[in-house]
C-alpha positions in Angstrom: -79.8 160.6 -94.4 -83.4 161.2 -95.5 -86.0 161.5 -92.7 -89.2 159.5 -92.6 -92.3 161.5 -92.4 -94.0 160.4 -89.1 -97.5 161.5 -90.4 -97.0 159.3 -93.4 -96.0 156.4 -91.1 -99.2 156.8 -89.2 -101.3 156.8 -92.4 -99.6 153.6 -93.6 -100.1 151.9 -90.3 -103.8 152.9 -90.3 -104.3 151.5 -93.8 -102.5 148.3 -92.9 -104.6 147.9 -89.8 -107.8 148.3 -91.8 -106.8 145.8 -94.5 -105.3 143.2 -92.2 -107.4 143.0 -89.1 -109.4 140.6 -87.0 -112.9 140.9 -88.4 -116.0 140.2 -86.3 -119.5 139.6 -87.6 -122.5 140.4 -85.4 -126.2 140.2 -85.2 -128.9 141.2 -82.7 -128.1 140.4 -79.1 -129.7 137.3 -77.6 -130.3 139.2 -74.4 -130.2 142.9 -75.2 -130.0 145.6 -72.5 -131.9 148.8 -73.6 -129.8 150.9 -75.9 -126.5 149.9 -74.2 -126.1 146.3 -75.5 -127.8 145.4 -78.8 -125.3 143.2 -80.7 -123.7 139.8 -80.2 -120.9 138.2 -82.1 -121.9 135.5 -84.6 -121.1 131.9 -84.3 -120.5 131.6 -80.6 -123.8 130.2 -79.4 -123.4 129.1 -75.8 -120.1 130.8 -75.4 -119.1 133.9 -73.6 -120.5 136.2 -74.8 -123.5 134.2 -76.0 -123.3 134.4 -79.8 -126.1 134.4 -82.3 -126.9 133.3 -85.9 -129.8 135.7 -86.3 -129.9 138.9 -88.3 -131.2 142.4 -87.7 -134.7 142.7 -89.3 -135.3 146.2 -90.8 -138.6 147.2 -92.3 -139.0 149.9 -94.9 -141.6 152.6 -94.7 -144.7 152.3 -97.0 -144.8 154.4 -100.2 -141.1 154.5 -100.6 -140.3 156.2 -97.4 -137.7 155.5 -94.7 -138.8 152.9 -92.1 -138.3 153.0 -88.4 -134.6 153.2 -87.5 -133.2 150.1 -85.6 -130.2 150.3 -83.3 -127.5 147.9 -84.3 -124.6 149.0 -82.1 -124.5 150.1 -78.4 -121.9 151.5 -76.0 -121.2 148.1 -74.4 -121.0 146.1 -77.6 -117.3 146.6 -78.3 -116.3 144.7 -75.2 -118.5 141.8 -76.3 -117.9 141.7 -80.0 -114.4 143.1 -80.7 -111.0 141.5 -79.9 -109.2 142.5 -76.7 -107.0 145.5 -77.2 -109.0 146.5 -80.4 -112.0 148.0 -78.7 -111.4 151.8 -78.7 -112.9 152.4 -82.1 -115.2 150.4 -84.4 -115.5 150.4 -88.2 -118.7 148.7 -89.4 -117.6 148.1 -92.9 -119.5 145.1 -94.3 -123.0 143.8 -94.4 -124.6 140.6 -95.6 -128.3 140.2 -96.6 -129.6 137.2 -94.8 -133.2 137.1 -96.0 -135.8 139.4 -97.6 -139.6 139.4 -97.7 -139.8 140.0 -101.5 -137.7 138.9 -104.5 -135.8 141.2 -106.8 -135.8 144.3 -104.6 -133.7 147.5 -104.6 -133.2 149.3 -101.3 -131.5 152.2 -99.7 -129.8 151.5 -96.4 -128.9 154.4 -94.1 -126.4 153.9 -91.2 -126.6 156.7 -88.6 -124.2 157.6 -85.8 -125.8 159.5 -82.9 -127.4 159.3 -79.4 -130.6 158.8 -81.4 -131.3 158.2 -85.1 -133.0 161.6 -85.4 -130.0 163.4 -83.8 -127.6 161.7 -86.1 -129.6 162.5 -89.2 -130.0 166.2 -88.2 -126.2 166.4 -87.6 -125.5 164.8 -91.0 -123.7 161.9 -89.3 -125.0 159.2 -91.6 -124.3 157.4 -94.8 -126.6 155.9 -97.4 -125.9 152.8 -99.5 -127.9 151.3 -102.3 -128.3 147.5 -102.5 -130.1 144.9 -104.6 -131.4 141.6 -103.2 -132.5 138.3 -104.9 -133.8 135.7 -102.5 -134.7 132.9 -104.8 -132.0 130.3 -105.4 -129.2 132.9 -105.2 -126.0 132.7 -103.2 -125.7 135.5 -100.7 -122.7 137.8 -101.0 -121.5 140.4 -98.6 -121.2 144.1 -99.5 -118.5 146.5 -98.4 -119.6 149.7 -96.9 -117.3 152.7 -96.7 -117.7 154.9 -93.6 -115.7 156.6 -90.9 -114.6 154.6 -87.9 -116.4 155.7 -84.7 -115.6 155.6 -80.9 -116.6 152.3 -79.4 -119.3 154.0 -77.3 -121.1 155.5 -80.4 -124.6 154.3 -80.9 -125.2 153.2 -84.5 -128.7 152.9 -86.2 -129.9 151.4 -89.4 -132.8 152.5 -91.5 -134.3 151.1 -94.7 -136.1 152.4 -97.7 -137.6 150.2 -100.5 -137.3 151.9 -103.9 -139.0 149.3 -106.1 -142.3 148.9 -104.3 -144.8 151.0 -102.3 -145.1 148.2 -99.8 -143.5 148.2 -96.4 -141.2 145.1 -96.5 -138.5 143.7 -94.3 -134.9 142.8 -95.0 -132.6 141.0 -92.7 -128.9 142.0 -92.4 -125.8 140.9 -90.5 -122.8 143.2 -90.2 -119.0 142.9 -90.1 -116.7 145.2 -88.1 -113.1 145.9 -87.4 -111.9 147.0 -84.0 -109.1 149.5 -83.4 -106.9 150.3 -80.4 -106.6 153.7 -78.9 -104.7 156.1 -81.2 -101.0 155.5 -81.0 -98.8 158.2 -79.7 -98.8 161.5 -81.6 -95.4 162.5 -80.3 -92.6 163.3 -82.8 -89.0 163.2 -81.6 -86.4 165.6 -83.1 -88.8 167.6 -85.2 -86.5 169.8 -87.3 -87.0 173.5 -88.3 -84.8 176.2 -89.8 -84.1 179.7 -88.5 -82.7 182.6 -90.4 -81.4 186.1 -89.3 -83.9 188.9 -89.2 -81.5 191.3 -90.8 -81.9 190.0 -94.3 -83.6 186.6 -94.0 -80.8 184.8 -95.7 -78.0 183.6 -93.4 -78.8 180.8 -91.1 -79.2 181.9 -87.5 -77.0 180.0 -85.1 -76.7 180.2 -81.3 -80.3 181.1 -80.7 -82.5 180.6 -77.7 -85.7 179.5 -79.4 -89.2 179.4 -77.9 -91.9 177.2 -79.4 -95.7 177.7 -79.3 -98.5 175.8 -81.0 -102.1 176.4 -82.1 -104.5 173.5 -82.3 -107.3 173.8 -84.8 -107.1 177.6 -84.9 -107.1 178.1 -81.2 -104.9 180.4 -79.2 -101.1 179.8 -79.2 -99.7 178.1 -76.1 -96.2 176.9 -75.2 -95.1 173.6 -76.6 -94.6 171.0 -73.9 -90.8 170.8 -74.6 -90.2 174.5 -75.6 -87.5 174.7 -73.0 -85.4 171.8 -74.4 -85.0 172.9 -78.1 -81.6 171.7 -79.4 -79.4 173.3 -82.0 -78.0 170.9 -84.7 -76.0 173.2 -87.0 -76.3 175.7 -89.9 -79.5 177.1 -88.5 -81.2 173.8 -88.0 -82.9 173.2 -84.6 -85.0 170.3 -83.3 -87.8 169.9 -80.7 -89.5 166.9 -79.3 -93.2 167.4 -80.0 -95.4 165.9 -77.3 -98.8 164.2 -77.8 -100.5 167.4 -76.5 -98.7 169.5 -79.2 -100.4 167.4 -82.0 -103.9 166.8 -80.4 -105.8 168.3 -83.3 -106.5 168.1 -87.0 -104.6 171.3 -88.0 -101.5 172.1 -86.1 -99.6 175.4 -86.4 -96.1 175.7 -84.8 -94.4 179.0 -84.2 -90.7 179.3 -83.4 -89.3 182.7 -82.2 -85.9 184.0 -81.1 -84.3 187.4 -80.7 -82.5 188.4 -83.9 -84.3 185.8 -86.1 -87.3 185.8 -88.3 -90.3 184.0 -86.8 -90.7 180.5 -88.3 -94.3 179.2 -88.7 -95.1 175.7 -89.8 -98.6 174.3 -90.3 -99.5 170.7 -91.0 -102.6 168.5 -91.1 -102.8 165.4 -89.0 -106.1 164.1 -90.5 
């Protein structure tokens, strides 16, 4: 029977969750609290939390320069904006121009992740998106923005540059976001591997006492959580239950060793 790749399953689930998810649109908080709470969910005026219909107003710099960065997401906003159980990560993936000071304008929008806008820009944790606005008798349409999801506590900043005029002008934007739960278990049950004899590397090695170690992201090798419970299937095939801690990294290297057998090394990418 063919085995299903657990890494592929995780990727499919992640894609499905992104496409089919509860979306929340948000604007500036009615009663902000410093840099901790800056956003409220749209359309729930008078509810809990108190919703808004307003938009974030960004102003470009003069002479085609970046304007002052405005914070649009704070560490406490996930609990107020995102659905229960979907608040561990946030993906701000859409925006909607609400109003603009001038007509027929082309802008650059920069979204920045960091404790401050300056820190995020210096670290390169930002994305830039071009957009065009017409504010005279034109229906508004939302725009998809592709960026990495972030932990719910990550501050997000927005910054504007006007490319079609030397003036400093404002643009009002609302944003749409998906929430995500904490990562599902990384454990893999019955992870299979093949051992061969050290004498010539051809015959399958049976009856071995195998030890398992793993390296996470190039770090030192350490014992796998279930190294002492490796099971032999047959014909040189063995299995181990990989714990969450054995896969807590982007690049995982597993090493299986036994007396009289060649060392088996398996490397895979989780992200």
